[in-house]
Each structure stands twice: as structure tokens, then as C-alpha cells.
C-alpha positions as CSV (number, residue, x, y, z in Angstrom):
1,X,15.5,38.7,-0.6
2,X,15.3,39.2,3.2
3,X,15.5,36.1,5.5
4,X,12.0,35.6,6.0
5,X,11.5,35.4,2.7
6,X,14.1,33.2,2.0
7,X,12.6,30.8,4.4
8,X,9.2,30.8,3.1
9,X,10.8,30.4,-0.5
10,X,12.6,27.3,0.6
11,X,9.5,25.9,2.3
12,X,7.4,26.4,-0.6
13,X,10.1,24.7,-2.5
14,X,10.2,21.9,0.1
15,X,6.3,21.5,-0.3
16,X,6.3,21.6,-3.9
17,X,9.0,18.6,-3.9
18,X,6.8,16.6,-1.4
19,X,3.8,17.4,-3.7
20,X,5.4,15.8,-6.8
21,X,6.7,13.0,-4.7
22,X,3.2,11.8,-3.7
23,X,1.7,12.2,-7.1
24,X,4.4,10.3,-8.6
25,X,4.1,7.5,-5.9
26,X,0.2,7.7,-6.3
27,X,0.1,7.1,-9.8
28,X,2.4,4.0,-9.8
29,X,0.5,2.9,-6.6
30,X,-3.2,3.4,-7.5
31,X,-2.0,1.4,-11.4
32,X,-0.5,-1.4,-9.5
33,X,-3.6,-1.8,-7.0
34,X,-5.9,-1.5,-10.2
35,X,-3.9,-4.2,-11.9
36,X,-3.8,-6.5,-8.9
37,X,-7.7,-6.1,-8.5
38,X,-8.2,-7.0,-11.8
39,X,-6.2,-9.9,-12.4
40,X,-7.3,-11.5,-9.0
41,X,-10.9,-10.4,-9.6
42,X,-11.0,-9.0,-6.1
43,X,-13.4,-6.4,-5.1
44,X,-10.7,-4.4,-3.6
45,X,-6.7,-4.2,-3.5
46,X,-5.1,-2.1,-0.7
47,X,-1.4,-1.4,0.5
48,X,-0.7,-1.0,4.4
49,X,1.8,0.1,7.0
50,X,2.2,-2.4,9.5
51,X,4.0,-1.7,12.9
52,X,4.0,-3.9,16.1
53,X,0.7,-2.6,17.3
54,X,-1.5,-2.0,14.1
55,X,-2.2,-2.2,10.6
56,X,-2.9,1.1,8.6
57,X,-4.4,1.2,5.2
58,X,-2.3,3.8,3.2
59,X,-3.8,3.3,-0.5
60,X,-7.1,1.7,-1.5
61,X,-9.0,1.2,-5.1
62,X,-12.1,-0.7,-5.6
63,X,-15.4,-1.3,-3.8
64,X,-14.6,-1.2,-0.4
65,X,-17.7,0.4,1.5
66,X,-19.4,-3.3,1.8
67,X,-16.1,-4.6,3.8
68,X,-15.8,-1.6,5.8
69,X,-12.4,-0.8,4.2
70,X,-11.2,2.9,3.9
71,X,-8.0,5.0,3.6
72,X,-6.4,5.6,6.9
73,X,-8.3,2.9,8.7
74,X,-6.3,1.6,11.5
75,X,-6.8,-2.1,12.6
76,X,-5.2,-3.7,15.5
77,X,-2.2,-6.1,14.1
78,X,-4.0,-9.0,16.1
79,X,-6.9,-8.8,14.1
80,X,-5.2,-8.8,10.6
81,X,-4.5,-11.3,8.0
82,X,-1.0,-10.2,7.5
83,X,0.1,-10.8,11.1
84,X,-0.7,-14.6,10.2
85,X,1.1,-14.4,7.2
86,X,4.1,-12.7,8.3
87,X,4.2,-15.1,11.2
88,X,4.2,-18.0,8.9
89,X,0.3,-19.2,10.6
90,X,-1.4,-18.9,7.0
91,X,0.0,-19.0,3.4
92,X,0.1,-15.6,1.2
93,X,-2.6,-17.0,-0.7
94,X,-5.9,-17.7,0.8
95,X,-8.4,-18.7,-1.9
96,X,-11.3,-19.3,0.5
97,X,-11.1,-18.2,4.0
98,X,-13.6,-20.3,5.1
99,X,-11.7,-23.3,5.0
100,X,-8.4,-21.4,6.3
101,X,-8.4,-22.2,10.2
102,X,-6.1,-19.4,11.0
103,X,-8.6,-16.6,9.2
104,X,-11.9,-18.2,9.4
105,X,-13.3,-15.3,11.4
106,X,-11.7,-12.7,9.5
107,X,-12.9,-10.5,6.7
108,X,-11.1,-10.5,3.3
109,X,-11.2,-8.3,0.4
110,X,-13.2,-9.9,-1.7
111,X,-17.0,-10.8,-0.9
112,X,-16.4,-14.1,-2.9
113,X,-14.1,-17.0,-2.4
114,X,-11.5,-17.3,-5.3
115,X,-10.8,-20.7,-5.4
116,X,-8.4,-20.5,-8.6
117,X,-5.9,-18.6,-6.9
118,X,-2.3,-19.8,-6.6
119,X,1.7,-19.6,-7.0
120,X,0.9,-17.3,-10.3
121,X,-1.0,-14.9,-8.7
122,X,1.6,-14.7,-6.0
123,X,4.5,-14.0,-8.1
124,X,2.2,-11.4,-9.9
125,X,1.7,-9.8,-6.3
126,X,5.4,-9.8,-5.6
127,X,6.2,-8.3,-8.8
128,X,3.6,-5.5,-8.3
129,X,5.1,-5.3,-4.7
130,X,8.4,-4.8,-6.0
131,X,7.6,-1.9,-8.3
132,X,5.8,-0.2,-5.9
133,X,8.6,-0.4,-3.4
134,X,10.9,0.5,-6.2
135,X,9.1,3.8,-7.2
136,X,8.8,4.6,-3.4
137,X,12.7,4.5,-3.2
138,X,13.3,6.3,-6.5
139,X,11.2,8.9,-5.4
140,X,12.6,9.5,-1.7
141,X,16.2,9.7,-3.5
142,X,14.8,12.5,-6.1
143,X,13.6,14.5,-3.6
144,X,16.5,14.2,-1.2
145,X,18.8,15.0,-4.5
146,X,16.7,17.8,-5.4
147,X,17.1,19.1,-1.6
148,X,20.6,18.8,-1.1
149,X,21.1,20.6,-4.4
150,X,19.0,23.7,-3.3
151,X,20.9,23.7,-0.2
152,X,24.1,23.9,-1.9
């Protein structure tokens, strides 16, 4: 095999591993988001990436068009619920945003208030977040091990 062919084969292998990683993560993420949406009776459920300037929606399930949500949507961090939650300005569960001063003027992931939300739903979401985080870590480790074996 010539040097160029070997490099091409190595790039193909790395791309194949990346696709496997994404597919496995996506399955777990989609299942977790669907479970969250159904359990909490929400219109949509999503996962975001947050940095000091913005929040990006990475994965999304449900009826999101009416709320203006879409995968890849980038929102300035100062316009997000997450900023308020992470800073401690509001609780992690907000059944009705109309009565929560910190978020009264912002949108939410349900078109209707959900007055029955509480600690049980928060624990459920924390478990789902843990499952997703564990799966992502496993997938990254699997790919790193396969690439290391490929290089040796």
C-alpha cells in the first residue's frame, strides 16, 4: 500500500469510528430526551452546550416549531434560563414561568404551565443527564482506544 493510500485508509477508519460514536450517542440522547419529554409532559426536550457567551441546542426532540427551537440554534447566554439556574437566581424546576420573577419574560419548552413539577421530576432529569454523560464519556473512550490500537 502506498503512503497516500495508507493515509486515506486511516482517514476513512477515523471517519468510520466518528460515525459509530455519533450514532451510539445519538441513540442514547434521543431516548433520554424522549423519556424526559414524555415523563414531564413537555412539548420539547433538548440538550445544550453552554459557554460564557452563548448556549447552543445540540439535540432536540418534540414539537419545537411553535417555540422557535431548532438544533444548532445559538442564543446569547444572557437570554437563557440556564444562566439563571446556574447562577442560582432561579430553581432548576420552574412549573410556571409566569410566576417566576427571574424568567417571567423568557420562553420555555412547554406551551402550558406544568404546576405538578417538583423534586421527583428534578431527580428524574438528573438521572437522565447522568446516563447521557456516562454514554458520551464511554463513546469517547471507545474511540480513543480504537484509534490507539490502530496506530500501534
